[in-house]
C-alpha positions in Angstrom: 94.0 -70.2 -67.6 91.3 -68.9 -65.3 88.0 -67.4 -66.4 89.0 -64.4 -64.4 92.2 -63.7 -66.2 90.7 -60.9 -68.3 89.5 -59.0 -65.2 91.3 -56.5 -63.1 90.9 -55.5 -59.4 89.3 -52.1 -58.9 90.7 -50.1 -56.0 87.9 -48.3 -54.3 88.4 -44.7 -53.2 86.8 -42.9 -50.3 83.2 -42.0 -51.1 82.2 -38.3 -51.2 78.7 -38.9 -49.9 76.5 -41.3 -48.0 75.1 -42.7 -51.3 75.2 -46.5 -51.8 74.4 -48.6 -54.8 74.2 -52.4 -54.3 74.4 -54.8 -57.2 73.2 -58.4 -56.8 71.8 -60.9 -59.3 70.0 -58.7 -61.8 69.0 -56.0 -59.4 70.6 -52.5 -58.7 69.4 -51.0 -55.4 70.0 -47.6 -53.9 69.8 -46.3 -50.4 67.7 -43.2 -49.5 70.7 -40.9 -49.8 71.2 -42.0 -53.4 67.6 -41.6 -54.2 67.6 -38.1 -52.8 70.7 -37.1 -54.8 68.9 -38.3 -57.9 65.9 -36.2 -56.9 63.8 -39.4 -56.6 64.0 -40.0 -60.4 61.6 -42.6 -61.8 64.2 -43.7 -64.4 68.0 -43.9 -64.3 70.8 -44.7 -66.7 73.9 -46.7 -65.6 77.1 -45.7 -67.4 80.5 -47.3 -67.4 84.0 -46.1 -68.1 86.1 -49.3 -68.4 89.3 -47.4 -69.0 89.2 -45.7 -65.6 87.2 -48.5 -64.0 84.3 -46.3 -63.0 80.6 -46.4 -63.2 78.0 -43.7 -62.8 74.3 -43.3 -62.4 72.2 -40.5 -63.7 68.6 -39.6 -63.8 67.0 -39.7 -67.2 63.6 -39.5 -69.0 61.6 -42.7 -69.6 62.5 -42.7 -73.3 66.2 -42.2 -72.9 
């Protein structure tokens, strides 16, 4: 039994914009297109939908 047995492959679909999010170590980075789409928000939330294998990013207030 492999430690990856509980994971499934996510088939990526074509993107609808030039936005890019990069995840490495404990850092989530965005390109300029992503920042512009988020209206250069100072705070964001990362949301996940495990059923449909999706994640989303949205601007939020500091206390959200």
